[in-house]
Structure formats: structure tokens, C-alpha cells
DRENTI-901542 format. One line per 10 residues: their letters; for each residue x, y, z of N, C-alpha, C. Coordinates in pm, 1 decimal. Atoms other than C-alpha are relative to their C-alpha. Layout:
N
A	X Y Z X Y Z X Y Z; ...
END
This chain:
300
MPGITSQSSE	-12.9 140.8 36.1 -1932.4 5477.9 11014.2 -137.5 -58.9 -33.1; 128.7 63.5 32.7 -2207.0 5260.3 10852.1 -57.7 -72.2 120.0; 66.9 71.7 -107.6 -2461.6 5128.0 11099.7 9.1 64.4 135.9; -11.3 -67.8 -128.9 -2379.0 5378.1 11374.4 -76.7 131.6 -4.8; 70.8 -126.7 -14.9 -2617.6 5653.4 11479.7 79.2 86.8 97.3; -78.0 -92.3 -82.0 -2407.6 5943.0 11607.9 -72.3 133.0 9.6; 60.8 -133.3 -9.7 -2481.3 6303.3 11696.6 -12.5 65.9 -136.7; 5.4 -62.1 132.4 -2400.4 6408.3 11340.6 -105.2 -64.1 -89.5; 102.4 66.3 82.0 -2648.8 6154.0 11199.1 -133.9 73.0 8.4; 128.1 -67.2 -21.2 -2940.8 6350.1 11343.0 24.9 131.3 73.8
ARLLQEGINA	-48.6 -119.6 -69.3 -2781.0 6682.0 11427.2 -112.7 94.4 40.2; 107.9 -95.8 -29.0 -3104.2 6884.0 11414.8 -79.3 -41.1 124.6; 75.1 47.4 -115.2 -3255.4 6665.0 11688.2 70.2 29.5 131.9; -71.2 -40.3 -121.5 -2995.6 6794.5 11934.5 -40.4 139.5 45.4; 34.9 -139.7 -26.6 -3158.9 7139.0 11928.5 -147.9 12.4 32.6; 139.0 -28.1 -33.1 -3479.0 7284.2 12067.4 -73.7 54.5 -122.0; 81.2 -69.2 100.1 -3767.4 7403.1 11852.2 -50.9 -87.3 -111.6; 50.9 88.0 105.2 -3859.3 7094.7 11645.7 -143.3 -37.7 32.3; 141.3 30.8 -19.9 -4229.2 7036.5 11598.1 -27.9 -149.5 -11.5; 28.6 141.8 22.1 -4228.1 6677.5 11463.7 116.4 -63.0 -75.0
VAGMSYEDKP	-96.2 78.4 77.3 -4004.3 6406.3 11325.2 -79.5 -86.0 -97.0; 78.8 69.2 101.9 -4150.2 6279.6 10995.7 72.5 -123.8 -50.2; -57.0 116.2 65.6 -4097.5 5948.4 10819.3 24.0 -119.0 89.1; -29.9 109.0 -93.6 -4085.2 5726.8 11129.2 -124.9 -63.2 59.5; 120.7 46.0 -69.0 -4449.1 5653.0 11210.1 -104.4 -57.4 -95.8; 94.8 60.6 93.1 -4601.9 5472.5 10912.4 -61.1 -126.5 59.0; 64.6 125.2 -36.8 -4854.0 5197.1 10974.2 43.8 -109.3 -98.1; -32.3 112.2 86.8 -4764.8 4853.3 10838.9 -127.5 -65.6 -51.0; 112.9 74.7 52.6 -4994.6 4653.8 10616.5 -21.5 -126.2 84.0; 23.4 125.5 -73.2 -5161.7 4351.1 10776.9 90.7 -110.7 -54.2
RQYDAIFETK	-88.3 108.7 40.2 -4951.8 4035.5 10766.4 -59.9 -75.4 -118.0; 52.2 59.2 122.8 -4984.9 3882.1 10420.3 44.5 -144.0 -22.0; -43.6 137.8 26.7 -4784.7 3559.3 10428.7 -94.4 -102.0 61.7; 94.1 92.4 -63.4 -5047.6 3404.2 10655.9 -108.5 -47.6 -96.5; 102.3 38.5 96.7 -5286.9 3396.9 10360.5 46.8 -112.8 -91.4; -55.7 102.3 89.3 -5052.6 3158.9 10174.3 60.3 -115.2 78.6; -83.8 99.2 -65.6 -4829.4 2976.0 10421.5 -60.3 -49.4 131.4; 23.9 56.3 -132.6 -4894.4 2741.7 10710.4 131.0 10.6 77.7; -121.3 -16.9 -79.9 -4644.6 2832.7 10984.2 12.2 -114.3 100.7; -28.6 108.7 -92.2 -4483.0 2550.4 11180.3 127.8 31.9 76.7
KSTKGYEVDV	-121.0 -14.3 -78.9 -4222.8 2544.3 11455.1 95.4 -114.9 -31.8; -101.1 102.2 23.7 -3897.4 2354.4 11404.6 98.9 -0.8 115.2; -101.4 12.5 -104.3 -3647.0 2222.8 11657.5 130.8 -54.7 -56.1; -118.6 53.8 66.4 -3384.9 2118.2 11400.8 54.2 102.7 -98.7; -59.5 -89.5 97.7 -3155.7 2276.9 11145.2 -71.4 -2.2 -133.3; 77.3 10.7 123.4 -3382.1 2159.8 10862.5 -114.3 -97.2 21.4; 112.5 91.9 -3.1 -3708.6 1975.6 10800.1 -11.6 -67.4 -136.9; 9.3 77.3 123.5 -3778.9 1707.9 10537.0 -142.1 -54.0 -15.4; 126.2 63.2 37.0 -4105.5 1609.3 10364.8 28.2 -104.8 -106.7; -16.0 107.3 98.0 -4118.8 1280.0 10174.5 -133.1 -21.4 -71.0
SLSGLGLAGS	120.7 20.4 79.7 -4370.9 1242.5 9890.4 -5.3 -143.9 -50.2; 19.2 139.6 37.8 -4510.1 895.2 9819.6 -111.8 -12.2 -102.5; 110.5 40.8 86.9 -4723.4 737.5 9548.3 -61.0 -126.4 56.0; 69.5 117.1 -52.2 -4986.0 489.3 9658.7 -24.6 -105.0 -107.1; 30.7 109.8 90.2 -5145.6 196.5 9480.6 -86.7 48.6 -115.7; 76.6 -37.8 117.9 -5287.6 222.7 9128.6 -133.3 -71.7 -7.7; 130.0 64.0 20.2 -5613.6 95.8 8983.2 12.3 -152.2 3.9; 4.2 145.9 3.2 -5709.9 -266.7 9029.2 -22.4 -48.1 -142.3; 14.2 55.6 134.2 -5691.5 -487.8 8720.3 -93.4 -119.8 -1.9; 85.2 117.2 18.3 -5915.3 -759.1 8580.3 80.1 -126.8 30.6
VPEGSSIGYD	-66.1 126.2 -35.3 -5832.4 -1107.3 8713.0 -70.8 -114.5 -74.1; 60.0 114.7 69.9 -5898.5 -1392.0 8469.2 -23.3 -116.9 95.7; 32.6 114.9 -83.7 -6052.7 -1705.0 8615.6 121.2 -90.3 18.5; -109.4 90.2 -30.8 -5794.2 -1918.8 8788.4 135.7 66.2 6.4; -128.6 -71.2 0.3 -5524.3 -1650.7 8768.7 19.8 75.7 130.3; -32.2 -77.3 -119.4 -5349.2 -1463.4 9045.1 -27.3 147.6 -24.8; 14.2 -144.7 10.3 -5423.8 -1100.9 9116.2 137.2 63.4 -22.3; -123.7 -75.8 11.0 -5162.5 -840.5 9031.7 32.2 69.3 131.8; -43.6 -66.0 -121.9 -4962.6 -659.6 9297.4 61.9 135.4 -34.2; -59.8 -132.5 14.6 -4857.8 -301.0 9338.8 63.3 36.3 134.1
AEKQDFVTSY	-67.5 -41.5 -123.4 -4646.7 -119.0 9597.5 6.4 151.7 7.0; -25.8 -142.6 -16.7 -4604.5 225.9 9742.2 138.7 33.1 -54.1; -126.8 -42.0 57.4 -4321.7 428.0 9594.9 36.6 138.7 50.3; -48.3 -133.4 -36.9 -4113.1 714.9 9728.4 30.4 78.2 -126.5; -16.2 -81.0 120.4 -4123.9 993.5 9471.9 114.3 99.7 12.2; -104.8 -100.6 -16.2 -3913.9 1284.8 9597.2 -0.5 52.1 142.9; -18.5 -55.7 -133.6 -3789.2 1461.4 9906.8 8.0 152.1 -10.4; -6.2 -146.3 -6.9 -3846.9 1828.9 9989.8 67.8 38.7 130.8; -74.2 -42.9 -119.0 -3597.5 1986.6 10229.0 -24.2 147.6 26.4; 13.7 -138.2 -45.4 -3667.0 2304.4 10424.6 122.5 30.8 86.4
IHDVYGLGTT	-124.4 -31.4 -69.5 -3324.0 2436.1 10523.1 -10.5 142.6 54.4; 21.2 -129.9 -62.3 -3352.9 2722.4 10771.5 123.9 88.8 -16.7; -107.0 -99.5 9.2 -3146.1 3038.3 10721.5 -22.2 108.5 104.2; 5.0 -111.4 -95.1 -3062.7 3313.4 10968.7 7.9 131.5 -77.2; -0.8 -135.4 56.2 -3142.4 3673.2 10870.0 4.6 97.2 117.4; -13.1 -90.9 -112.9 -3039.2 3961.6 11091.0 47.8 137.4 -40.8; -46.1 -137.2 19.0 -2965.1 4329.3 11120.5 20.7 61.8 137.9; -25.6 -68.1 -126.1 -2821.0 4543.6 11394.3 20.2 148.5 -20.3; -26.6 -143.7 5.6 -2773.5 4908.4 11478.4 73.9 40.2 127.3; -79.8 -49.1 -112.7 -2538.7 5100.1 11706.4 -28.9 148.2 20.7
ITMQAQMNNL	25.3 -140.6 -33.8 -2607.6 5429.2 11885.9 109.0 45.0 96.5; -106.6 -47.1 -88.0 -2326.8 5629.8 12038.8 -58.1 51.5 132.0; 42.2 -48.0 -130.6 -2344.6 5727.2 12404.5 -44.7 145.7 -8.7; 32.9 -142.3 8.9 -2346.4 6096.1 12312.1 -134.0 22.6 -70.9; 126.6 -14.8 72.2 -2632.9 6054.8 12062.5 -117.1 -33.7 90.6; 106.2 35.4 -94.3 -2840.8 5884.5 12331.0 -25.7 112.4 99.8; 12.2 -98.0 -107.2 -2771.8 6148.8 12593.0 -52.9 134.1 -49.0; 24.4 -137.6 43.9 -2811.1 6459.8 12378.8 -116.6 15.2 -96.2; 115.4 -9.2 88.9 -3105.2 6375.2 12152.0 -119.3 51.5 79.3; 106.4 -65.8 -76.2 -3389.0 6603.1 12263.6 -140.1 -41.3 -44.2
KRDLIMQAGT	132.7 20.1 59.0 -3671.3 6477.2 12045.2 -56.7 -139.8 22.8; 54.2 134.5 -12.3 -3697.6 6100.5 12083.2 97.8 -93.1 69.3; -78.4 103.3 -65.9 -3575.9 5796.6 12270.8 60.9 -89.5 -107.2; -63.2 72.2 108.6 -3321.5 5651.4 12028.8 2.6 -149.9 23.8; -5.6 142.8 -28.8 -3297.8 5317.1 12205.5 -136.3 -65.0 -27.0; 133.7 52.9 25.7 -3673.4 5261.0 12201.7 -29.9 -0.5 -149.7; 25.0 -8.6 143.1 -3688.8 5375.4 11839.9 78.0 -107.0 -76.1; -79.4 103.2 66.0 -3409.1 5135.5 11743.7 -69.1 -135.4 7.0; 72.8 125.4 -13.4 -3609.5 4842.9 11879.4 -120.4 -6.6 -91.3; 117.4 -5.5 87.5 -3920.3 4952.7 11691.4 40.0 -17.8 -145.6
MLKRTLVHTD	-43.5 10.2 139.1 -3729.6 4992.5 11365.1 49.4 -139.4 -34.0; -48.7 135.3 26.7 -3559.5 4652.5 11397.5 -115.4 -99.2 -10.5; 117.2 87.8 9.6 -3892.5 4480.2 11462.4 -66.0 18.0 -136.2; 62.6 -26.3 129.8 -4034.2 4647.0 11152.0 84.0 -59.2 -113.3; -89.3 56.6 100.3 -3728.6 4541.8 10951.3 -18.6 -150.6 -11.4; 15.2 144.7 3.9 -3769.4 4176.1 11050.2 -135.3 -40.8 -57.4; 132.5 30.3 53.8 -4141.1 4177.3 10975.1 0.8 12.6 -152.0; -2.5 -20.3 145.2 -4080.6 4318.2 10626.5 90.3 -101.7 -68.9; -87.2 102.4 56.2 -3792.4 4077.4 10565.2 -72.3 -133.6 -8.4; 77.9 122.7 -6.5 -4011.7 3786.0 10669.7 -102.9 -4.3 -113.2
EQLAADVINN	101.1 -7.5 105.4 -4288.0 3897.7 10434.4 63.0 -14.8 -138.9; -62.9 4.7 131.6 -4047.5 3944.4 10142.1 51.2 -140.1 -32.2; -50.0 135.3 21.7 -3886.1 3601.8 10186.3 -114.1 -95.0 -36.5; 115.5 82.8 32.8 -4230.3 3439.7 10181.9 -51.4 31.8 -140.4; 50.2 -39.7 132.3 -4343.7 3639.3 9877.4 92.8 -45.8 -111.6; -95.1 40.2 103.9 -4025.6 3543.2 9690.8 -16.3 -145.5 -41.8; 34.3 135.1 44.9 -4140.1 3179.9 9687.0 -89.9 8.5 -122.4; 89.2 -20.2 114.4 -4409.8 3305.7 9449.8 71.3 75.5 -111.3; -70.4 -77.4 102.5 -4190.1 3559.4 9271.9 94.5 -87.0 -82.2; -92.5 90.3 69.3 -3950.4 3274.9 9180.5 -66.6 -130.4 -42.6
AYTVNIGDGQ	73.1 125.2 16.9 -4222.1 3017.2 9118.4 14.0 -61.2 -138.9; -17.6 54.0 134.5 -4144.9 2979.4 8746.0 146.1 -27.2 -33.6; -143.4 12.1 30.0 -3766.0 2965.8 8776.6 77.3 -85.7 99.2; -73.5 73.8 -102.8 -3658.4 2799.0 9104.1 -68.2 -134.6 25.6; 55.7 134.4 -15.5 -3704.0 2422.2 9138.4 -35.9 -30.0 144.8; 38.2 49.8 -131.9 -3882.9 2260.8 9430.8 44.6 -146.1 10.6; -50.2 133.1 -29.4 -3843.1 1905.7 9565.3 -5.4 -98.7 -115.2; 12.2 97.0 108.9 -3959.8 1722.3 9250.7 85.1 35.1 -120.8; -90.2 -36.2 108.7 -3698.4 1895.1 9034.8 -60.4 92.0 -104.1; 67.5 -94.1 89.0 -3947.5 2127.9 8863.7 -28.4 128.9 76.3
PLFSTAHVLG	45.0 -121.1 -69.3 -4037.0 2491.6 8937.8 -136.0 -22.5 64.9; 128.3 12.2 -68.3 -4334.9 2542.0 9164.5 -113.7 -10.4 -101.0; 97.4 7.7 108.1 -4546.3 2612.6 8855.0 68.4 -60.8 -121.7; -63.1 73.3 109.4 -4467.6 2366.0 8575.9 -105.1 -81.8 -74.3; 85.1 90.1 78.1 -4631.4 2166.7 8296.3 52.6 -143.0 5.2; -65.4 131.1 4.2 -4406.5 1867.2 8373.9 29.4 -56.5 138.8; -15.4 66.9 -128.9 -4449.3 1768.0 8739.1 -19.1 -150.7 -20.3; -1.4 144.0 25.1 -4380.3 1394.5 8754.8 -95.7 -73.0 94.3; 80.4 92.0 -79.0 -4635.4 1137.4 8870.1 85.9 -121.4 32.1; -91.8 104.7 -44.1 -4459.0 868.0 9072.0 -13.4 -130.7 -74.8
KGGTFSNQFT	21.5 125.9 69.7 -4616.2 575.5 8885.1 1.4 16.4 -152.1; -10.0 -22.3 143.5 -4558.6 730.0 8543.7 -87.9 113.4 -49.1; 74.2 -112.2 54.6 -4667.3 1035.5 8350.4 32.9 130.4 71.6; -21.4 -132.5 -57.2 -4675.7 1403.9 8434.7 -133.4 70.7 19.4; 117.6 -85.5 -9.4 -4922.3 1668.9 8537.6 45.1 145.0 2.5; -29.2 -143.2 7.6 -4941.6 2044.9 8502.0 -78.7 74.6 106.6; 72.5 -87.4 -91.9 -5028.3 2307.4 8761.7 11.9 145.5 -45.4; 2.3 -133.4 57.7 -5018.1 2605.1 8527.5 -56.9 -7.6 -141.3; 38.0 -6.4 140.3 -5154.1 2718.3 8192.4 124.9 -18.3 -86.8; -115.8 25.0 86.4 -4930.9 2621.3 7899.2 62.5 130.0 -50.6
AFTPFSASAL	-52.0 -132.7 34.1 -4891.2 2990.4 7812.0 -61.9 100.5 95.7; 52.8 -99.4 -92.7 -4942.0 3307.0 8012.9 -144.5 32.3 -34.7; 142.8 -26.1 17.3 -5314.0 3362.9 8062.8 -41.1 113.5 92.2; 40.4 -112.8 -85.0 -5426.0 3706.7 8184.3 -124.1 -34.9 81.9; 116.1 26.6 -84.4 -5678.8 3710.5 8463.9 -127.8 44.5 -68.9; 133.7 -29.5 50.9 -6040.0 3697.8 8349.4 -94.8 -102.2 60.4; 97.4 96.5 -50.4 -6361.3 3519.7 8439.3 20.1 -135.6 -66.2; -16.9 128.0 69.8 -6302.6 3254.4 8173.0 130.1 -68.3 41.2; -126.1 59.7 -43.7 -5939.1 3204.6 8281.5 -15.8 -64.2 137.4; 23.7 55.0 -133.6 -6052.6 3150.6 8639.5 -80.4 -129.7 -9.2
EDANIAIDDF	77.6 122.1 19.6 -6309.0 2896.2 8522.3 88.3 -112.4 -52.5; -87.5 102.7 57.4 -6047.6 2711.9 8313.0 99.1 -53.8 103.1; -91.8 44.5 -104.8 -5806.3 2701.2 8607.8 -70.6 -94.6 95.9; 75.4 87.7 -89.4 -6074.2 2550.2 8829.9 -28.9 -134.6 -65.5; 25.0 124.5 72.4 -6156.1 2292.0 8563.2 126.3 -86.0 -2.4; -126.9 73.6 -1.1 -5787.0 2196.3 8541.8 27.3 -60.7 137.3; -21.6 49.9 -136.7 -5765.0 2161.0 8920.9 -90.5 -119.9 27.8; 92.3 112.4 -19.9 -6066.9 1928.2 8911.5 55.0 -131.7 -53.7; -57.7 121.8 56.8 -5850.4 1681.9 8716.6 136.5 -33.5 60.0; -127.3 32.7 -64.9 -5550.1 1679.9 8952.8 0.6 -146.8 42.7
RDGANLLADV	-16.8 140.6 -36.2 -5419.3 1326.1 9008.9 109.3 -14.7 104.4; -108.0 29.9 -93.3 -5209.4 1172.3 9283.9 111.9 -73.6 -73.7; -114.5 62.4 63.6 -4879.5 993.1 9221.7 -30.8 -129.2 -70.9; 42.4 123.3 66.0 -5063.3 674.5 9121.2 -101.7 27.2 -109.9; 90.8 -43.1 106.6 -5271.9 871.4 8867.9 -147.4 -20.7 35.5; 138.9 4.7 -44.7 -5588.5 846.6 9077.7 -48.6 142.2 26.9; 54.7 -133.6 -20.5 -5817.3 1148.3 9094.5 9.6 41.5 146.9; -8.7 -56.5 -135.0 -5756.6 1368.8 9398.9 -108.2 106.2 15.5; 106.2 -98.2 -25.4 -6041.9 1569.4 9550.3 63.4 127.7 52.0; -68.7 -124.5 -32.5 -5865.5 1906.5 9541.4 -81.8 115.8 -54.8
KAVKLHIPRQ	81.3 -115.0 41.6 -6046.9 2240.8 9526.2 76.0 129.7 22.0; -55.8 -133.9 -17.6 -5936.3 2599.3 9477.7 -73.4 71.1 112.7; 62.1 -69.5 -112.7 -5995.7 2805.5 9790.9 40.2 147.4 8.8; -46.1 -138.2 -7.6 -5793.8 3126.5 9749.5 56.6 42.5 -134.7; -57.5 -60.6 119.6 -5696.6 3356.5 9465.4 100.8 104.6 44.9; -104.9 -92.6 -41.0 -5365.2 3538.8 9510.8 41.1 86.6 -119.3; -21.2 -94.5 109.5 -5299.9 3850.6 9306.1 93.7 112.5 43.8; -73.0 -123.1 -31.9 -5068.4 4151.1 9284.9 -98.3 115.5 14.0; 86.7 -115.7 -24.6 -5204.1 4491.9 9378.3 -60.7 53.7 -129.4; 47.4 -56.6 126.5 -5242.5 4583.7 9009.7 -128.1 -67.0 -50.7
LRYDVSRVLE	119.0 71.4 47.3 -5520.3 4325.0 8959.8 -118.3 13.7 95.3; 104.3 -10.2 -103.0 -5725.6 4428.2 9262.3 -138.2 29.6 -58.5; 131.9 -43.5 47.5 -6004.6 4597.9 9068.7 -54.9 -92.0 -108.1; 46.4 99.2 96.4 -6018.1 4348.6 8782.3 -62.6 -118.6 71.7; 50.8 113.7 -75.9 -6066.0 4070.3 9035.2 -130.7 35.2 70.1; 122.4 -42.7 -67.1 -6326.4 4268.6 9224.0 -118.8 -3.7 -94.6; 109.6 -0.1 96.8 -6534.2 4310.7 8908.8 -44.7 -141.9 -34.4; 34.0 137.3 36.0 -6519.7 3937.1 8838.0 -64.2 -74.4 115.7; 41.8 83.8 -111.8 -6570.7 3793.4 9186.1 -112.4 57.8 84.2; 89.9 -58.9 -97.5 -6783.3 4039.8 9376.3 -136.9 36.6 -55.0
SVTGPNSANT	132.4 -20.6 57.4 -7076.8 4060.2 9139.8 -81.1 -128.3 14.5; 81.7 118.9 -22.4 -7353.3 3821.4 9244.2 -51.5 -57.0 -131.1; 56.7 44.8 126.5 -7487.1 3806.6 8887.2 105.0 -24.6 -106.9; -105.0 21.9 99.0 -7150.0 3777.8 8715.4 52.6 131.3 -52.6; -60.6 -124.3 48.4 -6911.3 4034.9 8565.0 -72.8 55.7 -121.6; 62.3 -71.4 112.7 -7073.3 4291.9 8335.4 -136.1 -58.5 -38.1; 130.1 60.1 28.8 -7408.7 4115.1 8364.9 -110.8 85.4 58.9; 116.5 -74.0 -48.3 -7734.9 4304.4 8388.6 -117.3 -92.6 28.0; 105.8 98.1 -18.3 -7936.8 3984.1 8413.1 -2.6 -43.8 145.8; 5.1 27.8 -143.8 -8040.9 3963.7 8777.2 -49.3 -141.3 30.1
STHNPMYDDV	45.9 136.9 -23.8 -8180.7 3611.6 8728.6 114.1 -100.0 -5.3; -114.6 90.6 7.2 -7835.1 3463.7 8671.0 81.1 9.6 129.3; -86.8 2.4 -118.1 -7589.7 3367.4 8944.6 144.0 -14.6 -44.9; -142.1 8.4 31.2 -7216.0 3425.7 8923.4 55.0 -128.0 63.5; -43.8 127.9 -58.4 -7072.6 3070.7 8965.9 126.0 12.7 84.3; -124.4 -17.0 -75.0 -6750.1 3211.9 9110.4 -16.9 89.2 122.1; 23.4 -96.1 -108.8 -6913.0 3442.9 9365.4 45.3 -54.3 135.3; -36.8 60.4 -127.7 -6859.6 3201.4 9654.0 114.9 -99.9 -13.8; -97.9 104.7 31.1 -6581.7 2995.4 9494.6 133.5 18.6 70.8; -133.6 -23.7 -54.6 -6253.3 3152.8 9601.8 4.9 135.8 69.6
VPHVNNRFTS	-19.7 -125.4 -73.6 -6138.5 3425.6 9839.7 123.6 69.5 -56.3; -116.2 -69.2 56.9 -5911.4 3689.7 9679.6 89.8 59.8 108.2; -97.7 -58.4 -90.3 -5592.0 3803.0 9855.2 102.5 78.2 -81.8; -101.4 -83.7 64.0 -5369.3 4090.1 9745.1 130.9 -12.7 76.3; -131.9 -1.9 -61.7 -4996.1 4061.1 9810.5 80.6 113.3 -62.8; -69.3 -118.7 49.9 -4807.5 4389.5 9778.8 145.3 -25.1 -35.6; -141.0 29.3 28.7 -4471.6 4215.4 9741.0 18.5 -88.9 -121.7; -14.7 72.6 125.4 -4545.7 4018.6 9425.5 62.1 93.3 -103.3; -72.6 -87.0 93.0 -4308.5 4150.5 9159.6 -65.0 8.6 -137.0; 69.6 -6.9 128.2 -4520.0 4065.5 8854.9 -133.4 71.7 17.0
ATDWFLQTDA	126.4 -73.8 -4.5 -4808.2 4300.2 8784.9 -113.8 -78.5 -63.5; 102.7 73.1 75.6 -4994.9 4033.5 8584.9 -17.1 -144.8 42.7; 11.0 139.7 -41.5 -4920.7 3687.8 8731.2 -100.0 -14.7 114.6; 94.2 31.4 -106.4 -5187.2 3532.8 8952.5 -2.0 -151.2 19.5; 10.4 144.6 -18.6 -5248.6 3191.8 9103.3 -111.1 -35.0 97.2; 99.4 55.8 -91.6 -5508.4 2980.4 9276.0 69.1 -92.2 98.6; -48.1 92.2 -101.8 -5427.5 2806.7 9602.7 -110.2 -99.4 30.2; 98.7 104.0 -23.8 -5599.8 2476.1 9667.0 5.1 -46.7 145.7; 3.2 57.1 -134.9 -5685.4 2278.3 9978.6 82.5 -128.0 9.5; -87.1 117.1 -6.3 -5428.0 2007.3 9897.8 88.2 8.5 125.0
PNGFCRYERF	-86.0 -4.5 -119.8 -5239.8 1911.3 10216.9 146.9 8.6 -37.3; -145.3 -9.7 18.3 -4866.5 1968.9 10257.7 36.0 94.3 -114.8; -28.0 -100.4 102.3 -4863.9 2280.1 10044.4 105.7 98.4 44.8; -94.9 -104.5 -38.1 -4697.8 2611.3 10129.7 29.5 -8.1 149.7; -38.0 12.9 -140.6 -4501.8 2595.9 10453.9 108.9 101.4 34.5; -98.9 -92.6 -55.7 -4308.4 2848.9 10659.7 42.0 -53.8 135.8; -50.8 52.6 -126.5 -4086.3 2712.3 10937.3 69.1 109.9 79.7; -69.1 -88.3 -93.5 -3977.0 2915.3 11240.2 89.9 -84.5 89.6; -93.6 73.4 -85.0 -3663.9 2787.5 11414.1 6.1 59.0 140.9; 4.9 -62.4 -132.0 -3675.1 3042.0 11698.6 -138.5 -20.8 60.0
AEGYIFETDN	128.6 23.2 -65.4 -3947.1 2955.0 11948.0 -83.2 127.7 6.3; 69.5 -129.1 -12.5 -4031.3 3326.9 11980.9 -29.1 64.0 -135.9; 16.9 -59.3 131.8 -4037.0 3387.2 11605.0 117.7 88.3 -35.5; -113.5 -89.8 17.5 -3791.1 3679.3 11622.1 76.6 9.0 131.7; -83.7 -19.9 -118.8 -3501.4 3736.4 11863.0 62.2 138.3 -5.8; -64.2 -131.5 -11.7 -3378.7 4075.5 11983.1 97.3 -5.5 116.9; -102.6 -1.1 -103.7 -3058.7 4123.8 12183.7 66.8 136.6 4.5; -63.8 -130.7 -17.3 -2888.1 4433.0 12324.5 121.6 -13.7 90.9; -110.8 -11.5 -94.9 -2563.6 4523.8 12495.0 63.3 138.4 -14.4; -79.6 -121.9 8.6 -2326.9 4812.7 12557.2 146.3 -38.5 -17.9
DFGTSNYRHK	-141.7 25.4 24.4 -1978.7 4805.6 12412.0 83.2 62.6 112.4; -75.1 -48.1 -115.4 -1733.7 4835.6 12704.1 93.2 114.9 -35.8; -99.5 -100.8 33.3 -1473.8 5041.5 12520.4 -57.8 134.0 -38.5; 56.5 -125.5 51.0 -1708.2 5302.2 12369.6 -125.9 44.1 73.4; 132.2 -21.3 -61.2 -2027.7 5279.3 12580.0 -109.7 18.5 -104.0; 103.6 -1.6 103.4 -2213.4 5257.5 12248.5 -104.9 -107.0 30.5; 111.0 94.2 -14.9 -2553.1 5089.5 12265.7 -12.6 -80.5 -129.1; 14.0 85.0 117.5 -2590.4 4791.7 12030.7 -128.1 -82.8 11.9; 129.8 67.8 2.9 -2918.7 4630.7 11928.3 -5.2 -80.5 -128.5; 12.2 81.1 120.7 -2974.0 4340.2 11687.3 -129.8 -79.4 1.6
GLLYNSYGLT	119.0 82.8 16.2 -3269.7 4144.5 11553.7 30.1 -114.0 -94.8; -26.0 119.0 79.8 -3270.4 3793.2 11408.1 -129.3 -76.2 -26.9; 100.5 101.8 25.3 -3507.9 3554.1 11238.1 70.9 -119.8 -63.2; -65.6 124.4 41.1 -3426.5 3190.3 11156.0 -109.2 -87.6 -60.5; 117.5 57.8 63.7 -3676.7 3059.0 10900.6 34.3 -72.4 -129.5; -4.2 52.7 136.4 -3737.0 2862.0 10584.0 -139.9 7.1 -58.6; 126.3 -20.6 70.8 -4009.6 2892.0 10320.9 -2.6 -90.4 -122.6; 5.7 83.3 119.3 -4132.0 2662.4 10047.6 -134.7 -65.4 -18.8; 121.0 73.6 32.6 -4388.8 2422.9 9908.4 38.9 -144.6 -26.8; -28.1 141.3 21.7 -4399.6 2042.8 9911.5 -80.5 -56.1 -116.6
DPRAAFGSGT	86.3 60.2 103.1 -4697.4 1933.7 9698.8 -44.5 107.6 -98.7; 38.6 -103.7 97.0 -4736.8 2137.5 9376.1 -148.3 2.1 -30.7; 145.9 -2.9 19.8 -5104.5 2042.3 9368.8 -65.7 105.7 88.3; 53.6 -105.4 -87.6 -5146.1 2315.4 9630.0 -20.1 131.8 -74.3; 11.7 -127.0 71.9 -5141.4 2579.9 9356.3 -14.7 -24.4 -149.5; 10.5 0.0 146.6 -5227.8 2652.1 8993.2 27.8 141.5 -48.4; -46.3 -132.2 40.0 -5054.0 2940.4 8816.4 -47.6 43.2 -137.6; 46.9 -61.5 124.2 -5136.4 3174.1 8529.9 89.7 -28.6 -118.7; -92.6 26.0 110.6 -4835.8 3056.3 8324.5 91.3 118.5 -21.6; -96.3 -107.1 24.8 -4547.2 3261.1 8197.1 53.4 -6.1 -142.3
END
């Protein structure tokens, strides 16, 4: 049956003479979602962020006239609706008793923990993988040329067409971020702090960022202006081999909510009728982004 480890599932492990069991002891990569998301605890079924626009520029007041008035304005609401993700496994009593090579119950716990960690990472990475197609709170995809300013107008947090990674593209992205405005069209002091890339761009980025004198430069008197600008982060779960993005220091950006206080939950029992051991793992999370000024994308 699916999901049940029986004696026939691992028949060779019931016999003497096995030297090693391969395929079960890989190291995991360091946690990668931490480089993008701020993790928060939640005590509710969902969390809501409300985006506001403040007051605009002051206007000239003719002599003897009244000043103009402005008001704050609610722009949009971002909802983080938590979902439960889980997986379980069952081990028959006979498989537990007769397996000579390893502790199946202990191994089941290890495998379930690894499953939840990888699921967690993939769900976080999919916020980026879907960043040009799935809408966020303001009704636009995470990366868009038409994010709405609350007091009128729009702004863009991506190139108008796909722009491959290069030194000049990185400079242009930083220049665009320098002109980010708030909902009232006032300049916001937002700076790029991290560069997120797929594994395929690792060496291109290294050549651009890690040279003190600049990429392909033999002039030791020059300084690479991007050397100390942004910190590169590789994410192995990005599905595009060419898309990249800059993360800024704008508040209320990428957020990951944990509904379980412990992060993950593991539960076990024994089925009375069969004496089968049952083990399950659960996570109860949500992932997203509130303020699109927290990122600038390469375009698509």
C-alpha cells in the first residue's frame, strides 16, 4: 500500500551481510529563505497588512488665502492566509522488528523533518518563481511596471523588458531604486542590500561583484563601485536560470508567517488494530510580500 513501509519494501535489510545503506545520508544546504524573508509568529488563521499613503507636497499659499488640505489614504490590503502542509508515513510492526540494518522509526522522523524543511524552502522560493504572474495585495504581480501610487500615478519595480545580469544592468537597477516614491509620490530613501540569483548565475555575479577594481579591469587605480554595494545570495530553488532581483531595505517587504509556535509539529501513534507505527509532520505557514518597493526584478 502507498505510504506504508513493510518487510517487502526493504527486503534486503532483513538479511545479514549488508555493508551500508546508500541514499539516506545527504547533507542539506544551509537554509536559504532566511536571506529573503523575515519570519514572524502568528496566533491567528491569517494576518493582514494595510498600506497607506501619507500627505503630498505643500502648495503655495497666496496672500490672504487659506492653505490647502490633504489626508492619509488607505491604498490596499495584503492578506497572509496560512495553509497547512503535511506528510506521514506508516511502518508495519514486522518491518520494525525484523529490520537488521537501521532503526526505521528514528529514520522516519529524520526523513519527515527533512521533507518539511525542503517543503518550507520551496514554498518560500515559489513567491519569487511566481513573481511575474501571481498578484500581490495591490492587484499587480510582485514585479510590475504598473504598481499604483495611492495619490495617483504608478511606479515600476522591474525593467520594462528582460535584462540579463551584468555590471551595467546592476547599476541601472540601483539607479531606478534611487527614484522609488511612496504612495504620495514623495521620494523614499530605499537602498538595495541583497542580490538574489539562481545557481546558474553564480560565477557571472562573482566576476562582477568580487573584483575590487571592477569586472575585467586591469586598472588597479579604479574602484569597483558595486564591490561593497550588495550581498549576493544563491537560491537553488529558483526555477529560472536567468532571472535575478535586488532586495531593498524597504520595511514590510518579504514575510514568512509561522502559525505553529514550534515551527514544525511531529506526532506519532500506533494503530490499535495493526500495531503499525504512524508518524506525521506538519507545517502551518504563509509566505508573501507587502510593499513591492522591497524588490526590483530583471523583467521578463
